[in-house]
C-alpha positions in Angstrom: 10.2 6.8 -18.4 7.1 8.8 -17.5 5.3 7.6 -14.4 1.5 7.9 -13.9 0.5 9.8 -10.8 -2.8 10.8 -9.3 -3.8 12.7 -6.2 -6.6 11.0 -4.2 -6.3 13.4 -1.2 -5.5 17.1 -1.2 -5.4 19.3 2.0 -8.1 21.8 2.3 -10.6 20.0 0.2 -13.7 17.8 0.6 -14.4 19.0 4.1 -11.0 18.4 5.6 -8.2 20.8 6.5 -5.6 18.0 6.2 -5.1 14.4 5.1 -2.4 12.3 6.8 -1.3 8.7 7.4 -1.7 6.8 4.1 -2.5 3.1 3.7 -3.4 1.2 0.6 -4.5 -2.4 -0.3 -5.6 -4.2 -3.5 -8.6 -6.5 -3.5 -7.4 -8.3 -6.6 -7.1 -12.1 -6.3 -3.7 -13.1 -5.0 -1.5 -15.8 -6.5 0.2 -18.3 -4.2 3.3 -16.1 -4.1 1.3 -13.2 -2.8 1.4 -11.0 -5.9 -1.9 -9.6 -7.3 -2.8 -11.3 -10.5 -5.1 -8.4 -11.6 -5.6 -4.9 -10.2 -9.0 -5.6 -8.5 -10.0 -2.5 -6.6 -7.5 -0.3 -4.9 -8.5 1.1 -1.5 -6.6 4.2 -0.4 -7.1 5.2 3.2 -6.1 8.3 5.2 -6.9 10.3 8.3 -9.2 13.1 7.3 -8.4 15.9 9.8 -11.3 18.3 10.0 -9.9 21.5 11.5 -6.1 21.4 11.3 -3.1 19.1 10.6 -2.8 18.3 14.3 -2.5 14.6 15.3 -5.5 14.9 17.7 -9.0 16.5 17.5 -11.8 15.8 15.1 -10.3 13.1 12.8 -12.0 10.5 10.6 -10.7 7.6 8.6 -11.6 8.2 5.0 -11.2 6.2 1.8 -11.1 6.4 -1.9 -11.5 3.5 -4.4 -9.9 3.0 -7.8 -11.0 0.5 -10.4 -8.2 1.3 -12.8 -5.1 0.6 -10.8 -4.8 4.0 -9.2 -5.1 6.2 -12.4 -8.3 7.7 -11.2 -10.3 7.6 -7.9 -13.9 7.6 -6.9 -15.6 9.9 -4.4 -14.4 10.3 -0.8 -16.0 7.9 1.7 -15.9 8.2 5.5 -15.1 4.7 6.8 -14.7 5.4 10.6 -15.9 8.4 12.7 -15.5 8.8 16.4 -17.9 11.7 16.9 -15.8 14.8 17.3 -12.9 12.7 18.6 -10.1 10.9 16.8 -10.3 7.7 14.6 -7.0 7.1 13.0 -4.0 4.9 12.1 -5.8 2.8 9.5 -4.3 -0.7 9.1 -6.2 -2.5 6.3 -5.7 -6.1 5.1 -7.5 -8.1 2.4 -8.3 -11.7 3.4 -8.2 -14.7 1.2 -12.0 -14.7 0.8 -12.1 -11.1 -0.3 -13.1 -9.5 3.0 -11.3 -6.3 3.9 -10.5 -5.8 7.6 -9.6 -2.4 8.9 -7.9 -2.2 12.3 -7.6 1.3 13.8 -7.3 3.3 17.0 -9.6 5.9 18.6 -9.2 8.5 21.3 -10.9 11.6 22.7 -10.4 14.8 20.8 -8.4 16.4 23.7 -6.2 13.3 24.2 -2.9 14.6 22.8 0.0 12.2 22.4 2.0 14.3 24.9 -0.7 14.1 27.6 -1.2 10.4 27.0 2.5 9.7 27.3 2.6 11.7 30.6 -0.2 9.5 32.0 -2.7 12.4 32.2 -5.5 10.8 30.1 -8.0 8.2 31.4 -8.2 4.8 29.9 -11.6 5.7 28.5 -10.3 8.7 26.7 -7.0 7.2 25.7 -6.0 5.1 22.7 -8.4 2.2 22.1 -8.4 -0.4 19.3 -11.2 -1.2 16.9 -11.8 -3.4 13.9 -14.4 -3.4 11.1 -14.8 -5.1 7.8 -16.2 -4.8 4.2 -17.4 -7.6 2.1 -17.9 -5.6 -1.1 -14.4 -4.2 -1.8 -14.9 -1.2 0.4 -18.3 0.0 -0.9 -19.8 -0.4 2.6 -18.4 -1.1 6.0 -19.6 -2.9 9.1 -20.0 -1.1 12.4 -16.7 -1.0 14.4 -16.0 -3.5 17.2 -13.7 -2.8 20.0 -10.8 -5.2 20.7 -8.8 -3.1 23.2 -8.9 -5.6 26.0 -7.4 -8.3 23.8 -4.5 -6.2 22.4 -3.5 -3.4 24.8 -1.9 -4.0 28.2 -3.0 -1.9 31.2 0.4 -0.3 31.6 0.7 0.9 28.0 0.0 4.6 27.5 0.4 5.7 23.9 -0.7 3.2 21.3 -0.9 3.2 17.5 -1.3 0.6 14.7 1.2 0.4 11.8 0.7 3.0 9.9 0.2 1.4 6.5 -1.2 -2.0 5.4 -1.3 -5.1 7.6 -0.6 -8.7 6.5 -2.3 -12.0 6.0 0.4 -14.7 5.9 0.5 -16.9 2.8 3.4 -19.3 3.6 4.7 -21.5 6.3 2.9 -23.3 9.2 1.0 -20.2 10.2 -0.5 -19.4 6.8 -3.7 -17.4 7.1 -2.6 -15.6 10.3 -3.3 -11.9 10.4 -0.4 -9.7 11.5 -0.8 -6.0 12.4 2.4 -4.2 13.6 1.8 -1.7 16.3 3.6 0.5 18.9 3.1 1.7 22.4 4.7 3.6 25.2 5.3 2.7 28.9 5.5 4.7 32.0 8.9 6.3 32.9 11.4 4.4 34.9 14.2 7.0 35.2 13.9 9.8 37.8 13.0 13.1 36.2 11.5 11.6 33.1 7.8 12.2 32.3 7.2 9.5 29.7 7.5 11.6 26.6 11.1 10.6 26.1 11.9 8.3 23.1 13.3 5.6 25.4 9.8 4.7 26.5 8.6 3.7 23.0 8.0 0.1 22.4 6.8 -2.2 19.6 4.4 -5.1 19.5 2.2 -7.0 17.0 -1.5 -7.9 16.9 -2.2 -11.5 15.8 -5.4 -13.3 14.7 -5.7 -16.9 13.6 -9.5 -16.9 12.9 -9.9 -14.1 10.3 -10.1 -11.3 12.8 -12.7 -12.6 15.2 -10.3 -12.9 18.1 -6.9 -11.1 18.6 -3.9 -11.4 20.9 -0.5 -9.8 21.4 2.5 -11.4 19.8 6.0 -10.2 20.3 6.6 -7.2 22.5 9.7 -4.9 22.5 9.5 -2.6 25.5 13.1 -2.2 26.6 13.6 1.5 27.7 17.3 1.4 26.9 17.5 4.7 25.0 19.3 3.1 22.1 16.7 1.3 20.0 13.0 1.9 20.8 10.6 0.7 18.2 8.0 3.2 17.1 5.9 3.1 13.9 6.5 -0.4 12.4 5.6 -2.1 9.2 6.1 -5.7 8.0 6.6 -7.9 4.9 6.5 -11.7 4.5 9.5 -13.2 2.9 9.4 -16.2 0.5 10.1 -18.8 3.2 7.5 -17.4 5.6 9.9 -15.3 7.7 8.5 -12.0 8.8 10.6 -8.9 8.2 9.8 -5.9 10.5 11.1 -2.3 9.9 10.6 0.4 12.5 11.1 4.1 13.0 13.6 4.6 15.8 13.6 7.9 17.8 16.6 6.9 20.0 20.3 7.5 19.2 21.3 4.2 17.5 23.1 4.6 14.2 20.7 6.0 11.7 17.0 6.4 12.4 15.7 2.9 11.6 15.9 -0.6 13.0 14.7 -4.0 11.8 14.1 -7.5 13.0 12.9 -10.9 11.8 10.4 -13.5 13.1 10.9 -17.2 12.1 8.2 -18.9 10.0 7.2 -21.2 13.0 6.7 -18.1 15.2 5.1 -15.8 12.6 5.1 -12.8 14.9 4.9 -14.6 18.3 8.5 -13.7 19.0 11.5 -12.2 17.2 14.6 -14.1 16.3 16.6 -11.3 18.0 15.6 -7.9 19.2 15.5 -4.9 16.8 18.9 -3.8 15.6 20.1 -0.7 13.9 19.6 -0.5 10.1 21.9 2.3 9.1 21.6 1.2 5.5 18.2 2.8 5.2 19.3 6.4 5.4 16.5 8.8 6.1 14.9 11.1 8.7 12.8 10.0 11.7 9.7 8.9 9.9 7.4 6.0 9.1 8.4 3.7 6.2 6.6 0.9 4.3 7.8 -2.6 3.4 6.6 -4.9 0.6 8.0 -8.1 -0.7 7.4 -8.6 -4.4 6.9 -12.3 -4.2 8.2 -12.9 -7.6 11.0 -11.8 -8.1 12.5 -12.3 -4.7 13.0 -8.6 -3.9 12.1 -6.8 -0.7 11.1 -3.1 -1.0 11.1 -0.2 1.4 9.7 3.3 0.8 10.5 6.4 2.7 12.3 9.8 2.5 16.0 9.4 1.7 17.2 12.8 2.9 19.1 12.0 6.2 17.9 15.2 8.0 14.6 16.2 6.5 11.3 14.6 5.3 12.1 14.9 1.6 13.3 12.8 -1.4 10.8 10.0 -1.5 12.7 6.9 -2.6 11.9 3.2 -3.0 14.8 1.0 -2.0 15.3 -2.7 -2.7 17.0 -5.6 -1.0 17.9 -9.0 -2.3 19.3 -10.3 1.0 16.2 -10.2 3.3 16.8 -6.6 4.3 20.5 -6.9 5.2 21.6 -4.4 2.5 19.7 -1.9 0.4 20.1 0.1 -2.8 18.0 2.9 -4.3 15.7 1.5 -6.9 13.4 4.4 -7.7 13.6 8.1 -6.6 10.4 10.0 -7.0 11.7 13.5 -6.7 13.5 15.9 -4.3 10.3 17.4 -2.9 9.2 17.3 0.7 7.7 13.9 1.5 6.8 11.9 4.7 4.7 8.8 5.3 4.1 6.2 2.6 2.6 2.8 1.8 3.4 0.3 -0.9 1.0 -2.1 -2.8 1.4 -4.7 -5.6 -1.1 -3.6 -8.2 -0.5 -6.4 -10.7 2.4 -8.5 -12.1 4.0 -5.5 -13.7 3.2 -2.6 -11.4 3.8 -1.5 -7.8 1.8 1.4 -6.3 3.2 4.0 -3.9 0.8 6.1 -1.8 2.7 8.9 -0.1 2.5 12.3 1.5 4.1 15.1 -0.5 3.9 18.7 -1.8 5.9 21.5 -3.4 6.3 23.4 -0.1 5.1 20.9 2.5 5.1 17.1 2.9 1.5 17.3 4.0 -0.1 19.2 1.1 -1.3 16.0 -0.7 -1.4 12.3 -0.5 -0.3 11.2 -4.0 -0.4 7.8 -5.7 2.4 6.8 -8.1 2.4 3.8 -10.4 6.0 2.3 -10.7 6.9 -0.5 -13.2 8.3 -3.6 -11.4 11.1 -3.7 -13.9 12.5 -0.5 -12.4 12.6 -2.0 -8.9 14.5 -5.2 -9.5 
């Protein structure tokens, strides 16, 4: 079957040397099971990196909108700019009333991840957390508001939201809660370490029960054991209200991924048990996206499937809450890296992902995938 693809972001165009870190949401009205009942407007976000592909420097959060389910895209819009510094890691979520929230991080242009992890960057120049909103499906955005004091602990160094979309819970006793997975690093505890080691990565989640007016930290996972250390984390809500978290793991547990669950009554406040290895999701060290289809009861994961390289973008499916996985849709064998999944309508899932013929970072491409292929 032919699959429709489009390219909302291409490196070296529209004033940016590179586009990275995709995130996508649909503003279409949601049914009670969480699936979009019509396409609405798709909002595709990315980091627009002005001068190079580096993770620091002059970086804006940019957006394109699609009114036809991702077949075509409107003009580039700059959503968040931090002067000549960094605004990045977009974590968008569409609320029940239609408001779109965008949580993201900011830092000084010279604040590299390496220097932040070593403790060489001041709090003012380091990673800080902001939120803004749109009430017209992304056509215009409010000024950003800083929430760092609510969601970042003083001893955390590196900090990043998601990457990918965030969640508003639709089931269980905490329905309506906003959940934004995130990660951080802590200071070294072993003599001779400098803080850049993978063991100092940790995971946490941002929670809001009032539509994003106020925020707090939910679970934290900051055990520097050098075995499982949560890094970039994404989440999906299961039919009974359980939260499923999948995380990149840079430490030597089996495979390069780990996962965890949070009970419906906790809804991100705590985990049922700490993150454990998920060797069934074979792939390189990279971010991956999670999405539950709602109906049918299938959990999806997108990410490269080559065990050693960022390549072979694949959507995998689970019918047992993430315990086991099988390949459901392989895009191609090309280089590929970060991705995000969105339910477009009852029949279609969208995949926004980094890819290219010779580099995983040449484009951010959007692919429409029939649900029937994924179940």
